[in-house]
C-alpha positions in Angstrom: 34.0 1.6 -157.9 36.9 1.0 -155.7 34.9 -1.0 -153.3 33.6 -3.4 -155.9 37.2 -3.9 -157.2 38.3 -4.9 -153.7 35.4 -7.4 -153.3 36.3 -9.1 -156.7 40.0 -9.4 -155.9 39.2 -10.9 -152.7 36.9 -13.5 -154.1 39.4 -14.5 -156.7 42.1 -14.7 -154.2 40.1 -17.2 -152.0 39.2 -19.2 -155.1 43.1 -19.4 -156.0 43.9 -20.6 -152.5 41.4 -23.3 -152.6 42.5 -24.8 -155.8 46.2 -24.7 -154.5 45.2 -26.6 -151.4 43.1 -29.0 -153.4 46.1 -29.9 -155.7 48.4 -30.2 -152.7 46.0 -32.6 -151.1 45.7 -34.4 -154.3 49.4 -34.6 -154.7 49.9 -35.7 -150.9 47.4 -38.5 -151.4 49.1 -39.8 -154.5 52.5 -39.9 -152.8 50.9 -41.7 -149.8 49.4 -44.3 -152.2 52.6 -44.9 -154.1 54.5 -45.5 -150.9 51.8 -47.8 -149.6 51.6 -49.6 -152.9 55.4 -50.1 -153.0 55.6 -51.4 -149.6 52.9 -54.0 -150.2 54.7 -55.1 -153.3 57.9 -55.5 -151.3 55.9 -57.5 -148.6 54.6 -59.8 -151.2 57.9 -60.4 -152.9 59.4 -61.1 -149.7 56.8 -63.7 -148.8 57.2 -65.2 -152.2 60.7 -65.8 -151.5 60.2 -67.3 -148.0 60.2 -64.2 -145.8 63.1 -62.5 -144.0 66.3 -64.4 -144.3 69.4 -64.7 -142.0 72.9 -66.2 -142.6 74.3 -69.3 -141.0 77.6 -71.2 -141.3 77.3 -74.5 -143.4 80.2 -77.1 -144.4 81.3 -76.9 -148.0 81.5 -80.7 -147.9 80.8 -83.6 -145.7 83.0 -83.6 -142.7 84.0 -86.5 -140.3 83.8 -86.2 -136.7 87.2 -85.3 -135.1 88.2 -83.0 -137.8 89.0 -79.3 -137.1 86.8 -76.8 -138.9 88.4 -73.7 -140.6 87.1 -70.8 -142.4 88.0 -72.3 -145.9 85.8 -75.4 -145.0 82.6 -73.5 -144.4 80.6 -71.0 -146.1 77.5 -68.5 -145.3 74.1 -69.6 -146.5 70.8 -67.6 -146.2 67.8 -69.4 -144.8 64.5 -68.2 -143.6 64.9 -66.2 -140.3 62.2 -68.2 -138.6 64.2 -71.4 -139.1 67.3 -70.0 -137.3 67.7 -71.6 -133.9 69.7 -70.2 -131.1 72.3 -73.1 -131.3 73.1 -72.5 -134.9 76.5 -70.9 -135.7 76.5 -67.7 -137.6 79.2 -65.7 -139.5 79.2 -63.2 -136.6 80.3 -65.8 -134.0 82.2 -68.1 -136.1 85.5 -66.9 -134.8 84.6 -68.5 -131.4 84.6 -72.0 -133.2 87.3 -71.5 -135.7 89.8 -74.4 -135.4 87.5 -76.3 -133.0 87.0 -80.1 -133.4 83.9 -81.7 -134.5 82.3 -84.2 -132.2 80.1 -85.9 -134.7 79.8 -86.1 -138.5 78.3 -83.2 -140.2 76.8 -83.1 -143.8 77.3 -80.6 -146.5 75.0 -77.6 -146.7 73.4 -78.2 -143.1 73.7 -75.5 -140.5 76.6 -76.0 -138.1 75.3 -76.1 -134.5 77.1 -75.5 -131.2 76.4 -79.1 -130.2 78.5 -80.3 -133.3 81.8 -78.8 -132.2 83.7 -78.2 -129.1 84.4 -74.6 -128.1 88.1 -73.8 -128.4 89.9 -73.9 -124.9 87.0 -75.6 -123.1 87.2 -78.9 -121.5 84.9 -80.8 -119.0 86.4 -79.0 -116.0 85.0 -75.7 -117.3 81.5 -77.0 -116.8 82.0 -77.4 -113.0 81.0 -74.3 -110.9 83.6 -72.7 -108.8 83.9 -74.4 -105.3 82.3 -77.7 -106.6 83.8 -80.9 -107.5 82.9 -83.7 -110.0 82.8 -87.4 -108.9 81.8 -90.5 -110.9 80.2 -93.7 -109.9 79.7 -96.8 -111.9 76.1 -97.9 -112.5 74.3 -100.7 -114.2 71.0 -100.9 -116.3 68.9 -100.8 -113.2 70.9 -98.0 -111.5 70.6 -95.8 -114.5 66.8 -95.9 -114.6 67.1 -97.8 -118.0 69.5 -95.4 -119.3 67.0 -92.6 -119.2 69.0 -90.3 -116.8 70.2 -87.1 -118.7 72.7 -84.5 -117.9 71.1 -81.8 -115.8 68.7 -84.3 -114.0 68.5 -84.3 -110.1 68.9 -87.6 -108.2 68.8 -89.0 -104.7 71.7 -91.2 -103.6 70.9 -94.2 -101.5 73.5 -96.4 -99.8 72.9 -100.2 -99.3 75.3 -101.7 -96.8 75.5 -104.3 -94.1 73.5 -103.4 -90.9 76.0 -102.4 -88.6 73.8 -103.0 -85.5 73.5 -106.8 -86.3 76.5 -108.7 -85.1 75.6 -111.8 -87.3 76.2 -109.6 -90.5 73.3 -111.4 -92.4 71.1 -108.3 -92.5 71.2 -105.2 -94.9 70.3 -101.5 -94.3 69.7 -98.7 -96.6 70.5 -95.1 -95.9 69.6 -92.0 -97.7 72.9 -90.6 -98.5 72.3 -87.3 -100.3 69.5 -85.5 -101.9 69.1 -83.3 -105.1 72.5 -84.2 -106.5 73.0 -82.8 -109.9 74.1 -85.1 -112.9 76.5 -83.3 -115.2 77.6 -86.2 -117.3 76.2 -89.6 -118.3 79.1 -91.6 -119.7 81.0 -89.0 -121.8 77.8 -87.0 -122.7 77.9 -83.7 -120.9 74.9 -81.9 -122.8 71.3 -83.1 -122.5 70.8 -82.6 -126.2 73.7 -84.9 -127.1 71.8 -87.8 -125.5 69.6 -88.0 -128.5 72.0 -88.2 -131.3 72.7 -90.9 -133.9 72.4 -94.6 -132.7 75.4 -96.5 -131.7 75.8 -99.9 -133.3 73.3 -102.5 -131.8 71.7 -99.6 -129.8 68.1 -98.4 -130.7 67.6 -95.0 -132.2 67.9 -92.0 -129.8 69.7 -94.0 -127.0 73.2 -93.6 -126.0 74.7 -96.3 -123.5 76.7 -95.3 -120.6 78.1 -97.2 -117.6 78.8 -94.3 -115.0 77.3 -91.1 -113.8 79.1 -88.0 -113.0 77.7 -85.6 -110.1 78.5 -82.1 -109.3 78.9 -82.0 -105.5 80.7 -80.0 -102.7 84.1 -81.3 -101.5 82.4 -82.8 -98.4 79.9 -84.6 -100.4 82.5 -86.0 -102.8 84.3 -87.4 -99.6 81.1 -89.1 -98.5 80.4 -90.6 -101.9 84.0 -91.9 -102.1 83.8 -93.7 -98.7 80.2 -95.0 -99.3 81.4 -96.8 -102.5 83.8 -98.7 -100.3 81.0 -99.5 -97.7 78.2 -100.7 -100.1 76.2 -100.3 -103.3 75.0 -96.8 -104.3 71.6 -96.6 -105.8 70.5 -93.4 -107.8 66.8 -92.7 -107.8 65.5 -90.0 -110.3 63.8 -86.9 -108.9 61.6 -84.5 -110.7 63.6 -81.4 -111.2 61.4 -78.8 -109.7 61.0 -80.9 -106.5 62.8 -79.2 -103.6 61.4 -81.4 -100.7 63.9 -82.7 -98.3 62.9 -86.2 -97.3 63.7 -87.7 -93.7 63.8 -91.4 -93.4 64.0 -93.7 -90.5 66.3 -96.8 -90.3 65.1 -99.2 -93.0 66.9 -102.7 -92.8 66.1 -106.4 -93.6 64.2 -106.8 -90.3 61.8 -104.1 -90.8 61.5 -104.1 -94.5 57.8 -104.7 -94.7 56.8 -102.3 -91.9 56.2 -98.5 -92.0 59.2 -97.0 -90.3 58.9 -93.6 -88.4 61.8 -91.2 -88.4 61.6 -90.7 -84.5 60.5 -94.3 -83.4 63.0 -97.1 -83.0 61.8 -99.9 -85.5 60.2 -102.9 -83.7 60.8 -106.5 -84.7 58.2 -108.3 -86.8 55.9 -110.6 -84.8 56.2 -114.0 -86.3 53.9 -115.7 -84.1 50.5 -114.5 -85.8 49.1 -114.7 -89.2 46.7 -112.2 -90.6 43.5 -113.6 -92.4 41.8 -111.1 -94.7 38.2 -112.2 -94.9 35.8 -110.3 -97.4 32.0 -109.9 -96.8 29.3 -107.4 -97.2 29.1 -106.7 -93.6 31.2 -104.2 -91.7 31.9 -101.9 -94.7 35.1 -101.7 -96.8 36.9 -104.4 -98.6 37.3 -106.9 -95.7 38.1 -107.4 -92.1 41.5 -108.2 -90.8 41.9 -110.7 -88.0 45.3 -111.9 -86.3 45.0 -115.7 -85.4 47.7 -117.6 -83.7 48.5 -120.6 -86.0 50.1 -123.7 -84.4 53.7 -124.4 -85.6 54.1 -120.6 -86.5 55.6 -119.4 -83.1 59.3 -118.5 -83.3 61.7 -120.2 -80.9 63.3 -118.2 -78.1 66.6 -116.5 -79.0 65.2 -115.2 -82.3 65.2 -111.5 -82.6 61.8 -110.1 -81.6 60.9 -113.1 -79.4 61.7 -112.9 -75.6 64.1 -115.5 -74.3 61.5 -116.8 -71.8 58.8 -116.8 -74.5 56.6 -120.0 -74.2 54.7 -121.8 -77.2 51.9 -120.0 -78.7 48.8 -120.2 -76.5 45.9 -122.3 -77.6 43.2 -119.6 -77.0 42.2 -117.6 -80.0 40.9 -114.0 -79.9 37.2 -113.4 -80.1 35.9 -113.5 -83.5 33.8 -110.6 -84.9 30.2 -111.3 -85.5 30.2 -110.5 -89.1 32.4 -113.3 -90.3 30.7 -115.5 -93.0 29.5 -118.9 -91.6 31.6 -120.8 -94.2 34.9 -119.4 -92.8 34.2 -120.3 -89.1 35.4 -123.8 -89.1 38.9 -122.6 -90.3 39.2 -120.0 -87.5 38.1 -122.1 -84.5 41.0 -122.8 -82.1 42.5 -126.2 -82.4 42.1 -128.4 -79.1 45.3 -130.4 -78.1 44.8 -134.0 -78.4 45.1 -136.0 -75.0 
């Protein structure tokens, strides 16, 4: 009898434990579903309101450029977090700009940006790296690449000056003065983003006119640019910013302007006693054949640069003509016989 009661008690005990575990599982499942449902409802409500928000600083009223902003002139405004850009001023960093002057007009309710105000205690000299110098050159429409140079661009500087090797003073030469010079200001614009602000009177939208460029250079480069400004005209040539190639140029002057100049070779004078005829045809391959022909009356007199002092008039003999010249062109290329 005792054995039978033990079996019955053990069976009821296992049944009771199973019921407790089932109830616990049901309760835990309900709790999980409640939490999940609440989280989904919060997400839907957040999306309905425009998603997560963040606070930015906005003016309470329209403010003109040049006015100093204070805490009583601005307020915090919540906007969708995905619309907040790094240059927007937030309540957390407003102390950095409290009392600073506006550099342009700002409208009521629009987020204040760092490009709208000057940081307190900062001036143009704070943009120059330690050990560097800033030097400005005057430019024109052509020299500014049609007003498209922006702060942060890199340029090469060429110097156009009289050819010092020519005693007559009638020839010009151009020298590559410096390469990869950084532009830190165009006129009074010192940030690239400021170059696309509201238009000036009579100026197209998105363009700011300027008449000078300011470069960040070493003291030695500053001295060279200052001297070069006295010797001739400086021409700025825009360079692609990642381009780090250092170019070597030979002497380029008025005499060899149309020739390819080698860095190591001394430029030769252009031979003015021969004229090149480019004659097209199907034979010979390519676009055409180039023939140098001495033309009467085209020889340069003795004493002209590039012609020996004992040079005689051009000879009447013409070079042998290639066999693939069209027959229609032969009469014009035959050497002229002097009249007796």
